N, C-alpha and C positions, 0 to 999 in steps of 0.2 A: 345824598351825603355819602362821601367816600367811606368805604369800610362798613356801611350799614347793611343790615340784612333785610331784604325786601321780600314780601309775599305777594305773588301775583294772583290773578283771579283763578288760576288753575290749582292753586294751593301748593305749587312746586317751590322748593327752597333753592336759592342761588347764593353762592359765595362770591361777593363782589371783590375784584382785585383792588387792594388798597393803594391810594396814592402815596401813602407814607410807608416805606419799606419796613419800618420798625413794627408795623401792625401785622400780626400773623394772618395768613390766609386761612379761612374757615373751610375745611373739607366738607363736601356734601356727600350724602349716601345715595348710591345708585343700586337698585335691586332689580331682579328679574328672574326669568325662568328659561332654561335651555331644554329644548325638546328635539326629538328625532323627526326628520322629514318623512320617514316611512310610516310612523304610527302615532306621531304627535304625543308620545309619552316622554316624561321628563328623564333626562340623562344624568345619573349620579357621577360624581368624580371628575367633572369637566374642570380643567384649569382655566381660571379667569385672571388675567394679569394686566396691569396697567402698563401699556407699552412704554419702553424707555425707563422703567423703574423695576424695583424688586417687590413692589406692592402686588399682592395677589391673594386669591382665595380659591376654594373648590365648591362646586355645587353639592347640595345635600342629597339625600336619598330620593327626593322628588324632583331634582333638577333645579332647585331654587338657589339663589345666591344674593349676597350683599357685599358691596365694596365701596370704600371711600375714594373719591376722585377730587383733585385739587383745583381743576380749572375747566373752563367750558370746552376747550379743544382736546380733551382727554380722549384717548383711543384704547379700547379694551380688546385684548386678544383671547379668543376662546379656542381651546385645543383639547383633544382627547384621543386616546388610542382608538383607531378604527373609524375616525371621522376626519373630514377635511378641516383644516384650521381656518378660522374666520376672524377678521378684524372689523370692529364696529366703532365709528366715531360717536361719542356720547352726545355731543352737542349740548342742548339745554334740557335733555330728558333726565328724569329721575328713575324711570322704569325702562329697562331694555330687555325685551324678550327675543331670544335667538332660536332659530331652527337650524340645526346642523345636519349636513348631508353625510351619508356614509362614505368613507374612503374605500372605493371599490378595488384598491390594489390587491387585496387579499383574494378577491373573486376573479379579477380580470388578469392576474399575473399570467404571463404567457410562458409555456413550457415547451421546449423542443422535444418532439416525439418521433422524429425520423421522417424524412420527406415532408416536413411541414411542422406547424406549431398548433397548440391548443391552449385555450384558457384553462387554468388550473381547476376551475369549477366544472369543466366538461370532460376531464380525464376519466377514462374507464380502466386503465391499466395501472400496474404497480410501478411508479416512477419516483425516484429520489433525485433531488437537485442539490448541487453544491455551487455556490456563487463565488464571484471574485473576492468578496470579503473574507470568506473562509480560506480561499486559496492563498491570499496574501498575508494571512495572519501569522505565518511562521515561515522560516527559511526552508524551502523545500527544493529538491533537485529534480523532481519529476512529478507528474500529475497523480501518480499512484499514491504518493504520500499524502496528498490533499484529501483523499477519500477515506483514510483511516479514521474510524470512529465518527465520521460526519454523515455517512449514508447507511441507514439500517439495511441489513441483509448483505452488506459488502464486507468481506473478511479480508483485510489487508495486513500482511505480516512482513516485517523487515527480514531481509536475507543476510544481514551483517552490516558492519560499519565501514567497509571498504568504499572509498569514493567511487561513484558510478554504479553502485549496486542497486538493482531494481527489485522492489518488493513483489511478493506474490499476491495476486488479487483473485479472489474467488467470490462469485455472486451466487448466493444461496447454495453453497456447498459443491462437492464434487459429484459428478454424475458418471464419469467414464474412467475406465482403466487405461485405455490406450489411445483414445481419440482426442485427448486434451481437455482441459477444463478452463482454459483462459477465455475471458470475454472478448468480444469484438469491439474494436475502437474505431469510431467514426469521427473524423475531424473535418469540420465545415462541409459535411455531406458526403465525404469520400471515405470508404472503408480503408483502414490501414492494413498493410500486409506485414504487420509486426513492427516493433521498434517504437512504442509509444513514448519511451523515455527520451527520444530525440527532441520532443516538443519543449519549447521554453514556457514554463508555467506562468511567466509574467504576461504572456500574450493571451491567456485564457480568460474569457468573459464568464463562462458558466460550463458546468458539466451535468448532464442528466444521465442517470443510471436506469436503464430499462431492465426490469427484473423478472416479470412473469411472461409467460408465453403469449398472452394476448397483446403485450406491448412489443415483444421481440419478434413476433411472427412475420412482421414486415421485412425482416432481414433473413428469414428462412433458415437455411442450413448453417449460416454463420452466427445465428443468434441463440444457439442452444445453451450457451453458458452465460447469457446476459450480454447487454450492449452498453457501452459507455460512449455517449455522444458528447463531443467536445466542440464548443462554439468559441471561436476566437473573437477578439475585439474588432469592431467596425468603426467607421467614421460617423460624424454627426452632421446635422442639417442646419446648424445655427449660423452658418456663415462665418464662424470663428475658428481659428486654428489654435489648438492647445498643445504645448510641448510639456511632456512629463518626464521626470526622472525618478526611478525607483531603484534604490541600491542599499546594500548592507555589506559590512565587513565584520568578520568575527574570528574567534579562535575555537578550536575543538580540543577537548582534553579527554583522556581516558577517565571513566568514572572511578575506576579503581584497578588494582592489579590482581592477578590470580594469586591466591595465598599459597606460596610454595614453601618447602623446607628451607631454612637457612643452613649455613655450612655445618655447624655441629649437629643439627637435627637430621640433616641428610646423611651424615656419617653414621649416626646411630641407626637410622632407617636401613642403611646398607648392612650394618652389622647384624641387625635382627633378621634380615633376609637370609643371611648366611648361617646364622644360628639355627634357623628353622630347618636347614638342610644338612646340618652337622659340619659346615665348612668354616666355622669360626672357633678355632682351637689355638691353644698356646703352644709353645715350643715343644712341650712334652706330649702334645696330642690330646690334651684335656679340653673338653667343651667349656667355653666361657659363658656363664649365665647372663640372662638379660640384665642390663643396667651396669655391667662391668666392662670396662675398656681395657684391652690388652694390646700392647704395641706389637708383640710377635704375631698375634692373631690378625691385626690390621695388615701386617706386612704380607700375609698369605692371601689376602683378598685383592684381586686385581683392580677392583674399582677404588680401593682405598690405598693402603701402603704399597700394593703391588704396582701402583702408578706413581713414579717419583714426583710428578707435577701435583698430584692430589696429596701425596704424603707431605709435600712442602706446604700445601694449603692447610692441612690439619695442624701442622706444627706452628704455622703463622696465625692460626685462627681466622683463616680467610672465609668470607661469606659474600660472594659476589652476587649482586642483584642484577642479573642479565636483563630483566625487563626494563630497568631504569636506563640501560644503555641503548635499548632499541626503540622504546616507546617515547615519543616526544610530544610536542604541541603542534597541532595542525592549524590550518587557516582556511577559512571559507569566505568567499566574496562573490557578490552578484551585482551587476550593473545593467540596467535596462533603460533605454531612452526611447520614448514613443512620441510620435507626432500624429495628432488626430484632428480632423476637421472636415469641412465640406460645405456644400450648398444644397439647394433643393434638387439639383441634378446630379451632383457628384459628391461622393463621400470617400474618405480615405483614412487609413490607419497604417502608419509605417513605424517599425521598431527595429532596434538593434540591441542585441544582448551579449553579455560576456559573463560566464560563470566559471569559477575555479574552486575546486575543493582539494586541498592538500591534506592527506590523512595523517593520523598520529604515527603511522609507520612510514619511514622515509621513502620507501619504494613505491607507495601507492598515492596516486593523484588522478584527478579527472578535470578536464577542461572542455568547455563548450562555447563556441561562437555561433550566433544565430542572427538572421536577418529576415524580417517579415514585411510584406506589403499586401494589404487588403484594400481593394478598390471596387467601388460600386458606382455605376453611371447609368442614369436614365437618359437614353438616347432621345426618346420622345414618349408620348403617352402610352404607346403599346409595346415598346421594346426597352429592355434593361439588360445590361451586361455587367459582369464582375469577374474579379480575379482575386484569389488568395494564394500567395506565393511564399513559401518558407524555405530558406536555405540554412543548412547547419553543417558545422564541422566539429567533431568531438575527438578528443584524444584521451584514452584511458591507459594508465600505466599500473602494473602490478596486480592485475586481476587474479592471476594464477600463481603468484608468489606466496611463500609461506614462511617468511622469516620469523614471525611471531611464534608460530608453532615450534620451530627449531629452538627458539629462545627458552621456552618453557621446559624443554627437556635437558637444557645445559647444566653441567655439573657446577654447583655453587662453590666448590672447593678449588676450582680452577680460576685463573685470571686471564683477562682478554689481551693484555699488553705485557711486553717484557720490560726490563729495567730501562731501556732506551725509548720506551713509548711506542715501539713497533708492534703492529698487530700480530698476534700469535695465531697462525692458521689452525693448528691442532692443539688446543689447550690441554687435552688429556691424551692418553694412549688409545682411547676408544676410537676405532676407525670410522665409526658412523657419526661421531660428534665433532664436527668442525666449528669454527668460530662463527656465530651468526652475523657478527659485524662484517665479516668478509663478504657476505651477500649484499651488503649495503654500500660497498665500495663502488664508486661511479663506474658504470659500464660492465661490472661483473655479472649482473643479472639484468636482462632487459625483457620485459613482457609488455608489449604495446599493441593496442588496438586503435586504429584510426577509422573514422566513419565520415563520409561525405554524403549529404542527402539534399535533394531538391524535391520538395513535395508541393504540388500545385492543385488548386481546385478552380476551374474555370466554368462559368455558366452563362447561358443566354436565356432570357425569359421573355416570352411573348404574351401580351394580353390580347387574346384573340377576340373574345366577346366579353361582355360584363359577366364576371364570375368564372370565366374559363381562361385558364393559363396553360401554356406549354413551356416546359423548361428542359434544357439540355445541360447536363453536368459532364465535365470531362476532368479526370483526375490522374495525371501522370505522376508517378513516384519513382525517382531514380536514386539508387543507393550504391555507393562504392565502399567496400570495407577492405582494410589491409591489416593483417595480423603479423607481427614480427616477434620472434623469440630468439634470444641469445643467452647461452650459458657458458660463462668463461671458465678457464682452466682452474682457477683458484676459488672454486665454489664447492659446496657439499655434494652436488650432483656429479661433478667431474673429478674432484680430489686430485688435481694435478694433471689429469689427462687432457686430451685434445678438446679444444672448445667446440661447442655445437651450435648450430643455428638452423632455424626453419622459418619459412614465410608462408602465408596463405592470403589469397586475394579472392574476393567475391564481387561480382557485378550483378545487380538485381534491377530489373525494370518491371514495374507493375503499373498497369493502367486500368482505369474504370471509366466506362461510358454509360450514362443513364439518360433515358428519355422519360420525362414525367409529365403527365397531364393531370391538372387539378381543376375541379369544378365545384363552386360554392353557390348555393342558392337558398334564399329564404322565401317561403311562400305561405300565404295565409296569416302572416304576421307572427306565427308561433312555431312553424316548422322550419328547421334549419338542417340543411343537407350539405355534406362535403364528400366528394368522391375523388380518390387518387388512383391513378393507373401508372404502372411503371414497367419499363423493360430495361434490364441492366446486364452488362457483360463486364467481367473482370478477368484480366489475364496476367499471369506472372511468369517471368523467365529469369532464372538465376544460374549464373556460371561461376564455378569455383575452380581455383588452381592452388596447388601446394607443392612445396619442395623442402627437402631436409638434407643437411650436410654435416660433416664432421671434419675437424682439422682446419679451422679458420686460421690462416697464417698470421694475421694482424688483428688483435682483439678489438682495436679501436674501430675496425670496420663493422663490427657488430654483425647484423644480418643483411647489410646493404651490398655485400660483394660475395655472395655465396658461390659464384663461379670460380673463385680462387681457392676453394677448399680442396683438401686432398681426397676426400671421400664424398661422393654424391649418392644419397640414397634414392629410392624409387620416387620419382615425381608423381603427382596425382592431379586429376582434373575431373570435372563432372558438369552435367547440365540437368536442371530440374525445371519442368514447365507444368503449369496447370491453368485451367480455365473454369469459370463459373458463368452459366447463362441463366438468367432469371426473369420471371414475369410476376408482377404483384398487383393486386387490387385491394383497395380499402374503402369502406363506406362508414362515415360518421354521421349519425342522425341524432337530433335532440328535439324534443317537443317542449317549447316554452321554458327551456333551460331546467326542466324537471326530470324528464325521462330520457335516458341516453342509451345509444346503441352503437357498437363498433363491430364491423365484420371485416375480416382480413383473410386473404388467401394468397399464398405465394407458391410458385412452382420453380424449383431450382434444378438445374442440370450441372453435374460436376464431372470433369474429365478424370477425377481420381477413382471413380467407382466403375464397377464392372459393366461390360457391354450390355448386359440384360437389365441393368437397374441404375442408369445414370441419372434419371429424373425422380424427384420426389415432390409430393404436395404437402404444404404446411398451412393448415387453417387456424383461425382464431376467432372467437366471439366473446364479446363482453357487453354487459349492461350496467347502467348506473341509475340511481334515483337520488335526486337532490331533494331530500326531505325538507330541508330548510326553506325551500321555495313554495312549499305547500301552504294553503290558506290557514290550516290549523296551527301552523307555527309562525305565522306572520306577526302575531302579538308577542312572541317570545323574543324580547330584544337582545338577550345575551347570546343568541345563536346567530352567527353570521353565515356559516356554511356547515351543513351536515349532509354528507353524501355517502350512501352505501353503494358498493359496486361489486360485481362478481364476473368472473370470466374463466374461459377454458381455451387453451391453445396447444398446438403441437408444432415443435420445431425439430430440425435435424442437426447433426453434428458432422461437419465435413473435415474434422481434424486428422483424418487418416493421411499419412504421407503419400505423395504421388507414387504410382506404379506398384502399390502393394497388392492390387488385384491381379497382377500379372505374375507369371511363373518366371523366376530368376534362374540364371545359370551360375554355377560356381566353378572357379578355376581348380584344376587338379593336375597332378604330375604323374608321369609314367617313366618307366625305365626299360629301355630296349638294350638288354645286356648291360653295357656300361655307358650307353648313350641316353641322356635325359631328354624327355619330351614333355610338352605341356598341352593340356586340352581343357575341355569344359564338360561339365556334367549338370544335370538338373539340380538346382539348389533349393528351390521352394516350390510349393504347389500354388498355382493361381486359383482365383475364385471369381468367375465372371458374374456371379449373382450377388457379390458383396455390395451392400447398400448402407445408407445412413443409419447411425444410431438415432432413435427418435425419442424426444422428451415431451411428454404431455403434462401440462401444468394446470391445476385448478387453483384459483385465487379468489379470496374474498377480502375486501378492504373497506375501511371506514375513514373518510377524510372529514376533518372538522376544523372549524375556526369559531372560537367562543369569546364573548365579552369584548367585542370590537377588536378582535385580533390579538388579545392578550394571551390566549392559549390557542395554538395552531398545531396540527399534526396529522399523522396517518397511522392506522393500525392495520396490519396485514396478517392473514392466515393463508398458508399455501401447502400444496402437495405436488411434487413432481415425480413422475414415473418415467424412467428411461429404459427403453426396451431395445432389442436387437443390438446388444453391445458388441463392439468389435473386439473379440477375444481370440486367443490362440487355443484352438481346440486340440487337445493332446491326441497323438496317434501312436500306435505301436511302432517301435523303432525297426521292427523286422521288415517294414515296407520301404525303408530307406528315408523316411521323413519323420520328424518328431512331432510336428504340429502343422495346422493349417488355420488361417484366419477366417473366422465365420461370424455371422450375426447370431450370437447366443447370449442369454443372460439378461437380468433386469436389476436395476437399482431404484431406490426411492429416497427422496428428500422431503422432510416435513419441517415446517417452521412457523415461527411467529416473529413479527418485526414491529417495532414501535419507534416513531420519530416525533418528538414534541419540541416546539419552540414556545417559550413563555416570556412575557414582559412582566417581571416581578414587581419592579418599582419604577415609577416615572413621575417625579415630583416637579413642583413649580420652580424649585431652585435650580433645576437642570440635571439632577442626579437620576441616572437610569441604570437599571440592572436587568439584563436578559439572560436566558438560559436556553441552550440547545442540548437535547438529550436524545440518544439513540440506544436501542436495545435490540439484540438479535439472538435468536435461539434456533439453530438448525440441527436436525437429526438425520444422519445418513444411515442407509441400510442396504445391504445386498439382499435381493429377493431370490435370485437364482443365478446359476452359473452354467457351464457347458454340460454338466451332468445333472442339471435340475437343481433341486434344493439340497445339494450336497456340498459340505465344506471342502475347501482346498487348503489343506494344512501347509503344503509346501510354499504357497504364495501368501499365506496368512490371510486368506479370504474366508469369511464366515457368514453364513446365512443369518440375516437379521442384525448384522454388525456393520460399522463403517468400512469404507474401502481400504483404510490403513489401520490395521489392528495389530497389537503386540500380543503374541501367544508364546508364553515362556513359563519357566519355573518361577516360583515366588520365594524370595528370600524372607525368612522369618527371624533371622538372627545369626549368631556365630556359635559354633560348637564350643562349649566350655569344658574346663578340666574335668568336671564331674560327669561329663557326658561322653567320655572316651569310647566306651563300649557301644553306645548308640551310634556314634559317628562311624565307627569301624564297620558296623552292620550295613551301612549304606555307602561303603567304600570312600569314606571321608576321614577326617581327622580333626583333632582339637585345634581350634584357631581358624578353621576354614568355614566356608559359607554353609549355613544350615537352611535346608529347603523345606517347604511345606509338602508333607506326604498326603496328597489329596485323596487317594483311594485307600489309605490306611493299611497297606499291605506290608509296611516295614521296609519297603524298597523305594529307591528313586529311579524312575524310568520315564519313558515318554508319556505314560499315562498320568503323570503328575504335573503336566503342563496345564496352564489355564490362561484365559484371556485376562491380560493385565490392564489394558486400556487402549485408548485411541487418541490421536492428536486433534480430534474434533472437540471443541470446547462445549461445556454445558450451555454457556451463553457468553456473549461479548457485548461491549457497549462503550460509549463515550459520552462525556458531558463537558460542555464549554460554558463558562460563565463570563459575561462581559459587563464591565462597569464603565460609566462615563460621567464626567462632571466638569463642566466649564472648560472644555478643551482637553482635559486629561482623560485617558482611557486605560483600562486594565482588563486583560483577559487571561484565563488559564484553562487548559484543556487536559482532561484526564482520559486515559484509555485503558480498558481492562479486558482480559480474557480469563475465563474461570472454568476449571474442571477438566482441562485437557492433560494428556500425558506427554512428557518429553522423553524420548529415547536419546540420551546424550552421548553422541560419539566423542564429544570433548572429554567426557569422563573415561570412556574406554581408552582413548589415546593417551591420556595424561594421568591415569590411575592404574598403571599396570601392576604395581606392588611386587615387582621382580627384583628391585635393588640395583638395577643397572643405570637407569636414567633418573634425573630429577623429575619430580611429579608434584601434583597438588598435595597440599598438606591435609591429611585425613587422620581421623582417630582410628588407627589400626590396632588390632589385637596383639597383645603380648602376655606372657604369664603374669606380668605385673600390672597389666591394664586390660582386664577381661571385658572389653567392650562388645557390644552387639552391632556396632556400626559397620566396620570394615575388617576383612580377614587379615591374618598375619602375613607379612611379606615372605615370599619364598624365592630364592635365587634360581631355582631349577625349573621355573615355569614362566612363560612369557606373560601370561595373564592368569588371574585366579580361576580355578575350576568353577564353572557356572558364573563367571565374572560378568556376563550380560545382565544378571539381576542387579548389579550395582549401577546400572546406567538408566534406570527408570525413575522418573521424578514427577512430582506434581508440577504441571506447567502454569498454574495460576499466577497471574501477575497483575499489578496495577502500575501504570506509568503516568507520571506527570509529563505529558508529551511536550507541552509548550506553555511558557509564561511570556506575555507580551505587555509592555507598558509604554505608553506614548503620550505625546502632547501635540495638539493641533493648534497652530497659531490662529489668532483672530483674523478675519478678513482684512481689518484695518492695518494690523501689523504686517501681515503677509504682503499687502499692497505696498507698504513703505519699503519692504525688502525687494520690491520688484517682482513679486510672485502673485499668482492667483490664489494659491494655497500652499501650506507647508506643514508637514508633520514629521517630528523626530520620534524615534522609538528605539527600544532595546528589547531583545528577545533572548530567552534562555530555553533551549530545546533539550528535553530529556534530562533534567537535573536529578530526578529521583526515579528509581525502580524498586518497587516493593514486591519481592518474590522469594519464597523459601528456596527455590533452586539457586538463587544467588546468595542470599543472606546466610543460609545454613550449609549449602552443599557446594559453594565455591564456583557455581556456574557463571558464565560470562553474560549471556543475555537469553532469557527464557523465550523470547519472541522469534529467534532466528531459526527458520526452516523446519519448524514443527517436530515430527517424530525424530528425525536425524539431526537434532540440534547440535551445532558446534562441532563440525568435523575438523579436519586438519587445517583448513584454510581460514580459521576464525581469527578475528581481530577484536580488540577490546571494545566493549560498549562505550560510547562517547557522549559527552555533553558539549553542546555548541552554544556559545555566547556571542550574540551579534549586536551591532549598533547600525541603525540605518535611518534613511529619510525618504519621504515621498514629497516631491515638489512638482507643482504645475505652474507654467508660465503662460 
């Protein structure tokens, strides 16, 4: 009977579909248990969802579940983090028991390690990975920005907001004074000879950062400062071609302005500067006290009434905000089109990119055009060939211009235009203060760098025997650079004089040839062996040419017709060549994926070093123990991966400039009565025994994956000792030379790194929340110098301290009125800087200096949270550096307190304002006595680096729009900076360039708002 409930002999209950639609379908209950295939133990928290509906439940602590299903053809979907998803047709069953297999992605994820790949579970070195997801999360101009806060142990700091600016990247701190601390960049297997910023980030599939010497030893003398391996996107084997478009357009705005004095405040600031030196007097010669304005006294001050333009401004109440006239709204856009596809035999990826960044200062912009073609082809079963070709053209304008710095010093009592709207070139009588807007007149100032680059990676791979491969890599890299500079007559530099121009050209050709043999063998079922042997040669040739002229007859010619100039200065040219010849062997062994061993040896020969020491040997050894694979942990279901590893390795630093081991000649002049003559003399002392700096690193690490991948990460402890530093050993001047470069001294880096990824929430409704967290603490220390364990005060090098340390007096306040006698005793006066008397002798001298701090932070880190729900996604990324010192050149240049130039608004001392913050202005001193003590600040900051919100269309809707997938998103980059340096002390950006933060070429910190889309066809 239709609609009846029937009981069969098995006792199972079925809901019969009614013939009358008005009769409700009776759901039936299906129960069961979900267990793991490895240990047959119930899995808690498994999502059980009725396919095609919102009906669902989760398994209990023992893996049991119950769910109602409406019909016989119901399908249940079982899913859990760390397990493969499984679909089961219920049929007529009321009990459904499921066995889920582990999702081995966590354990089998492949990581590029240099000259090959390894499973993550088999790594023995310290390696961090950054994938395409992190790279594409925010609008970046170069791959360095993608590493900031995303890889533990990698310290990335911005160098300013000018378009085209490249961040500084340090891996596990600084090791060297003179041989460089930049890491090696390897793109598609070929080491770069500089210029990583030329790469288009949209082409990058992944980046691996090799940090300890056991990982970097395979690169020998070039791996001393770490290695960044960049892998670009390749084609697929699905027989389908996919066209993708990734692009965004946005605006950039200054986060805020430097807080300067307004017109009346500036006038009073100038008055106080002249009061302090007795220069602010009335007509009768009487001193005018603080807070009192006197017209006759103003008239005697050149900066005020002595300048009719300024006097007019005072009378009119003028308060020109020059920053508003110079700082505008910038624009950033990026467009990349990629074509990806292939078959079983041929795979290809082709892309074209256009990037344009117009800065908030009119003169500054950066443009990059790029084209990439990656092709892999299997000729037959034993031969494979491939090509990665990248072509780039970039144009950067305004790198060395400083209109913003001029703007900050401009007098706010002056006006930029006359009554007819014409630009006033000299708004005041001050010869050094011309109108900054004149610098922005088209063609007045030109500072342009053009780069053309063709970077290739070609390979041929032979499968000689099962497990035995031979590969040849060839990487030609061709770069042409042209620099052009033009300074027009009506600019601050020329002030109506003849226009100047200069040009420089560089042609660089670098090539790498590598022969690699790789052998892989499994024997006995549990023993796995991989051997890699390498011979590599890299050669570089760079030619440079330059010329400079004055008296360009037609300014519209800029620097393009220097032959027409009236005066030609000395032209210049040069040639620099170097070669590295290398041999490398590596052995990877594991027993049953439990016990791991890596042995590496590399021998490098460099043309840069002395005849007696061109070659060096760089070994590495590492062991690992996959504890999670031991029998005693097999029953611990919440442990997916638990691996302990330790290693030691030694690498060299080949950062010495070519020819430094040789003796140079210096040009000199002679006079034969009245006849001049020129000759040459010994200029430097050569050193044929000069060799590599050597860095030996010990590293202990722990890799873990817990609760089916919900918590994954790595913890590292390391120490690096760098010996045989390339330092200038001081010599007595009586021998004719002041110094000679020798291998002396030692430094040390110690640190701890933590990187963790967690899946915090993953619900049946589709809501997911994940977090990436990185933490880095690195401590630098100088252990010895050329005189052993003796400090070098002149260079600021101290035993046991970081490589960059501030040694100076310490400001403890301002001398107050009741301290006049005490101030006089130390040759100071009321209203000026009060210093700490360290030795307590009542005097201030060199013995009262102390170590103020260093630019090395106590720790740094980043945290990224990602949320997703039914197509919507949200992520935000915070980055922080804590405990470092800023030595702010920005404050030195813009806080002179001399009363001549406009400057940042500070709380300065007056008889009516007895503050302890800043001293009284004085018109007779360019900078305050001991003014350097006013430039030291706590560099701690937290930045909200990026916020990204997006929506991914459903496959059905995307298909209707003629696309395979479509995502729209908006991003806000650096909307907030929390830092005392900015919030209290008026600094621009605490991140820019460490100790010497904010020199004369600084530009405002910016926020970028973009709108973009990712589409596939």
